[in-house]
C-alpha positions as CSV (number, residue, x, y, z in Angstrom):
1,M,104.7,127.9,77.6
2,S,101.6,128.5,79.8
3,E,98.2,128.1,78.2
4,R,95.9,131.1,78.2
5,T,92.1,130.8,78.4
6,I,90.3,132.8,75.8
7,E,86.8,133.9,76.7
8,V,84.4,133.5,73.8
9,S,81.3,135.6,73.8
10,L,78.2,133.9,72.5
11,Q,74.8,135.5,72.0
12,V,71.7,133.6,70.8
13,Q,68.8,135.6,69.6
14,N,65.3,134.0,69.2
15,S,63.6,136.8,67.4
16,Y,60.0,135.9,68.1
17,K,60.2,134.5,71.6
18,E,59.0,136.7,74.4
19,N,61.7,139.1,75.6
20,K,61.7,141.4,78.6
21,F,62.9,144.2,76.3
22,G,61.4,145.8,73.2
23,S,62.6,144.9,69.8
24,L,64.3,147.0,67.2
25,Y,62.7,146.5,63.7
26,V,64.9,147.3,60.7
27,V,62.4,148.2,58.0
28,P,63.4,148.8,54.4
29,T,61.5,151.5,52.5
30,P,61.0,151.9,48.7
31,I,64.0,153.2,46.7
32,G,61.6,154.9,44.3
33,N,58.4,153.0,43.6
34,L,56.0,153.1,46.6
35,E,54.4,149.9,45.5
36,D,57.6,148.1,46.6
37,M,56.6,148.6,50.2
38,T,55.7,145.2,51.6
39,F,52.6,144.3,53.6
40,R,54.7,143.3,56.5
41,A,56.7,146.6,56.5
42,I,53.4,148.5,56.6
43,Q,52.0,146.4,59.5
44,T,55.3,146.7,61.5
45,L,55.3,150.5,61.2
46,K,51.7,150.5,62.5
47,D,52.5,148.2,65.4
48,V,55.7,149.9,66.9
49,E,55.6,152.6,69.5
50,L,58.1,154.8,67.7
51,I,59.8,155.2,64.3
52,A,63.3,156.5,64.0
53,A,63.9,158.1,60.6
54,E,66.8,159.6,58.8
55,D,64.6,162.5,57.6
56,T,61.3,162.8,59.4
57,R,59.8,165.0,56.7
58,H,60.6,162.4,54.0
59,T,59.3,159.6,56.1
60,R,56.1,161.5,57.1
61,K,55.1,161.5,53.4
62,L,55.6,157.7,53.2
63,L,53.5,157.2,56.4
64,N,50.7,159.4,55.1
65,H,50.6,157.5,51.9
66,F,49.9,154.3,53.8
67,N,47.7,155.9,56.5
68,I,50.2,155.2,59.3
69,S,50.0,157.5,62.3
70,K,52.9,156.9,64.6
71,P,55.4,159.2,66.5
72,L,58.6,160.0,64.5
73,T,62.0,160.9,65.8
74,S,65.1,161.9,63.8
75,Y,68.1,159.6,63.7
76,H,70.9,160.6,61.4
77,E,74.6,161.0,61.0
78,H,74.8,164.2,63.0
79,N,72.8,163.2,66.1
80,K,73.3,159.4,66.2
81,R,75.7,159.5,69.2
82,E,73.2,161.0,71.7
83,K,70.1,159.6,70.0
84,T,71.4,156.0,70.2
85,D,71.5,156.1,74.0
86,E,68.0,157.6,74.1
87,L,66.5,154.9,71.9
88,I,68.3,152.1,73.7
89,Q,66.8,153.3,77.0
90,Q,63.3,153.2,75.4
91,L,64.0,149.7,74.0
92,L,65.1,148.5,77.4
93,K,61.9,149.8,78.9
94,G,59.9,147.6,76.5
95,D,59.0,149.9,73.7
96,H,59.2,148.5,70.2
97,I,61.0,150.8,67.7
98,A,61.4,150.7,64.0
99,I,64.3,152.3,62.1
100,V,63.9,153.4,58.5
101,S,66.2,155.3,56.1
102,D,65.2,157.7,53.4
103,A,65.3,154.8,50.9
104,G,66.2,151.1,50.9
105,M,67.7,149.0,53.7
106,P,68.7,150.9,56.9
107,A,72.3,150.3,58.2
108,I,73.7,149.9,54.6
109,S,75.9,153.0,54.1
110,D,73.6,154.4,56.8
111,P,73.9,155.5,60.5
112,G,71.3,152.8,61.4
113,A,74.3,150.4,61.8
114,D,75.2,152.1,65.0
115,L,71.8,151.5,66.5
116,V,71.8,147.9,65.5
117,Q,75.2,147.3,67.1
118,A,74.1,149.1,70.3
119,S,71.0,147.0,70.5
120,I,72.9,143.8,70.1
121,A,75.3,144.9,72.8
122,N,72.4,145.4,75.1
123,E,70.8,142.0,74.2
124,I,67.9,143.7,72.5
125,N,66.4,141.7,69.6
126,V,67.1,143.1,66.2
127,V,64.5,142.0,63.6
128,V,65.4,142.7,60.0
129,L,62.7,142.8,57.4
130,P,63.6,142.0,53.8
131,G,62.9,144.7,51.2
132,A,64.2,147.1,48.6
133,N,67.9,147.5,48.2
134,A,69.6,149.6,45.4
135,A,72.9,147.7,45.4
136,L,71.5,144.2,44.8
137,S,69.0,145.5,42.2
138,A,71.8,147.2,40.3
139,L,74.0,144.2,40.5
140,V,71.4,141.8,39.1
141,G,70.5,144.2,36.3
142,S,74.1,145.0,35.4
143,G,74.7,141.8,33.5
144,L,78.0,141.4,35.3
145,S,78.8,138.3,37.5
146,T,76.6,137.9,40.5
147,E,78.3,134.8,41.8
148,R,80.5,136.8,44.1
149,F,80.5,140.5,44.7
150,H,82.0,143.2,46.9
151,F,79.8,146.0,48.1
152,F,81.8,149.1,48.9
153,G,79.2,151.9,49.2
154,F,80.4,155.5,48.8
155,L,83.9,156.3,47.7
156,P,85.8,159.3,49.3
157,R,85.2,162.7,47.8
158,K,88.8,163.8,47.0
159,K,90.4,162.4,43.8
160,Q,93.6,161.3,45.6
161,Q,91.7,159.4,48.2
162,I,89.6,157.7,45.5
163,E,92.8,156.6,43.8
164,E,94.2,155.2,47.1
165,Q,91.0,153.3,47.8
166,L,90.7,151.9,44.3
167,E,94.3,150.7,44.6
168,E,93.3,148.6,47.5
169,L,90.4,147.1,45.4
170,R,92.5,146.6,42.3
171,F,93.0,142.9,42.5
172,I,89.6,141.9,43.9
173,K,88.1,139.2,41.6
174,E,84.5,139.9,42.7
175,T,82.2,142.4,41.0
176,I,82.4,145.7,42.9
177,I,79.4,147.9,43.7
178,F,79.7,151.6,44.5
179,Y,77.1,154.2,45.4
180,E,77.8,157.6,43.8
181,S,76.4,161.1,43.4
182,P,75.4,162.2,39.8
183,F,77.7,165.2,40.4
184,R,80.8,163.1,41.0
185,V,80.2,160.1,38.9
186,K,82.2,161.5,35.9
187,Q,85.3,162.0,38.0
188,T,84.9,158.6,39.6
189,L,84.8,156.9,36.2
190,Q,87.9,158.7,35.2
191,V,89.8,157.5,38.3
192,I,88.4,154.0,37.8
193,E,89.9,153.9,34.3
194,K,93.2,155.2,35.6
195,V,93.5,152.8,38.5
196,L,91.5,149.7,37.5
197,G,91.6,150.0,33.7
198,N,88.9,150.0,31.0
199,R,86.7,147.4,32.7
200,E,83.1,146.5,32.0
201,V,80.8,148.6,34.1
202,A,77.1,149.4,34.5
203,L,75.9,152.9,35.6
204,V,72.5,152.4,37.1
205,R,70.3,155.3,38.2
206,E,66.7,156.2,39.2
207,L,66.1,152.5,40.2
208,T,62.4,151.6,40.3
209,K,61.4,155.0,39.1
210,L,59.9,156.1,35.8
211,H,63.3,157.2,34.4
212,E,65.2,154.1,35.5
213,Q,68.3,153.6,33.4
214,Y,71.1,151.2,32.9
215,V,74.2,152.4,30.9
216,R,76.3,149.3,30.2
217,G,79.6,149.1,28.5
218,H,83.3,149.7,29.2
219,V,84.5,152.6,31.4
220,Q,85.5,154.7,28.4
221,G,82.2,154.3,26.6
222,V,80.1,155.1,29.7
223,G,82.4,158.1,30.3
224,R,81.7,159.4,26.8
225,Y,78.0,158.9,27.4
226,L,78.2,161.1,30.5
227,K,80.1,163.8,28.6
228,E,77.2,164.0,26.1
229,N,74.3,163.6,28.5
230,D,73.4,165.2,31.8
231,I,72.0,162.8,34.4
232,K,70.1,163.1,37.6
233,G,69.4,160.9,40.5
234,E,71.6,158.8,42.8
235,C,73.7,156.3,41.0
236,C,75.0,152.8,41.5
237,L,78.3,151.9,39.7
238,V,78.7,148.1,39.2
239,V,82.3,147.3,38.1
240,E,83.7,144.1,36.7
241,G,86.1,142.3,39.0
242,S,89.9,142.0,38.3
243,K,91.1,139.6,35.6
244,E,94.7,140.4,36.3
245,D,97.2,137.9,37.6
246,V,98.2,139.4,41.0
247,T,101.9,138.6,40.6
248,Q,102.0,140.0,37.1
249,A,99.8,143.0,37.9
250,E,101.8,144.0,41.0
251,S,104.9,144.1,38.9
252,K,103.2,146.5,36.5
253,W,101.0,148.5,38.8
254,W,102.4,151.7,37.1
255,E,101.5,150.9,33.5
256,N,98.6,153.4,33.3
257,L,100.8,156.2,34.7
258,S,102.9,158.6,32.6
259,I,106.6,158.8,33.6
260,E,105.9,162.1,35.3
261,E,103.1,160.5,37.3
262,H,105.2,157.5,38.1
263,V,108.0,159.6,39.5
264,N,105.5,161.8,41.3
265,Y,104.0,158.8,43.0
266,Y,107.3,157.8,44.7
267,E,108.1,161.4,45.7
268,V,104.7,162.5,47.0
269,E,103.0,159.3,48.1
270,L,106.1,157.4,49.4
271,K,108.2,160.5,50.3
272,V,111.2,159.3,48.3
273,H,114.0,161.7,47.4
274,H,113.8,162.8,43.7
275,K,117.0,161.0,42.7
276,D,115.9,157.8,44.3
277,A,112.5,158.1,42.7
278,L,114.1,158.3,39.3
279,K,116.0,155.1,40.1
280,K,112.9,153.3,41.2
281,V,111.0,154.3,38.1
282,A,113.9,153.1,35.9
283,V,113.9,149.8,37.6
284,D,110.1,149.4,37.3
285,R,110.2,150.2,33.6
286,N,113.5,148.2,32.9
287,V,115.3,151.2,31.4
288,S,118.3,153.2,32.3
289,K,118.1,156.0,34.8
290,K,119.4,158.3,32.1
291,V,116.3,157.7,30.0
292,I,114.0,158.7,32.9
293,Y,116.2,161.7,33.8
294,N,116.2,163.0,30.2
295,H,112.4,162.6,29.9
296,I,111.8,164.6,33.1
297,H,114.6,167.2,32.8
298,V,115.8,167.6,29.3
299,K,113.8,170.1,27.2
300,K,112.7,168.8,23.9
């Protein structure tokens, strides 16, 4: 068998050595409390030639608060394709550019990741400043394990897609962190209970603001709280990792489903014929096919 040479790409960045190009500065901004802005972040925004912002109106208020007067340009999900090329050209000419999001660390569940990747591909230094981050703040305050964690970000919007995504996360042992809208968090908790079970969770909202709140408990308890209380503000959901034995759990993946839902899963999700779906459910539940058939078809 002939040997094949694999070319390995290696790039070494010395962030503070002189470079022929400009640098991209990734600058976190406060997630609520303006006093969380660091001295270094303020100085960096004053020093760069241009600031790329997710929402220029929002960022202009921040700059005015700290007496920063610099040109702003919009960089968001809907214009990032053409804007990335434009910003890269400015960086290659030697301009220093800062990228900020509306709140927190750019490039985390944020289009800034595209500009970071493009900069690296063009051998432009990417200098990341430490600062505010909602996910880590929520994790630490949740009371759940911080030893290992899995950051997911935003779940899909449709219920079926949420279920499919959570199925993939079901056996992860690490604490899981989600971002969620206050308008969807009730539904998300319902699906989490269905797929992941009644785990310990923390619903965290309004971080660093006057109405900062942690609602800690099991999924059902937090769900009841939401039914009785209207909430506002973007949320973080911190969810306990799996305690299930994978082999055992895989054999009973269906235990939170009704028989109807169990049959429907095979028919709709796996495109199995109805009779075969009844057989599979019977095997899963260790009962006769007649029991499943009677439950589905025989009127009581």
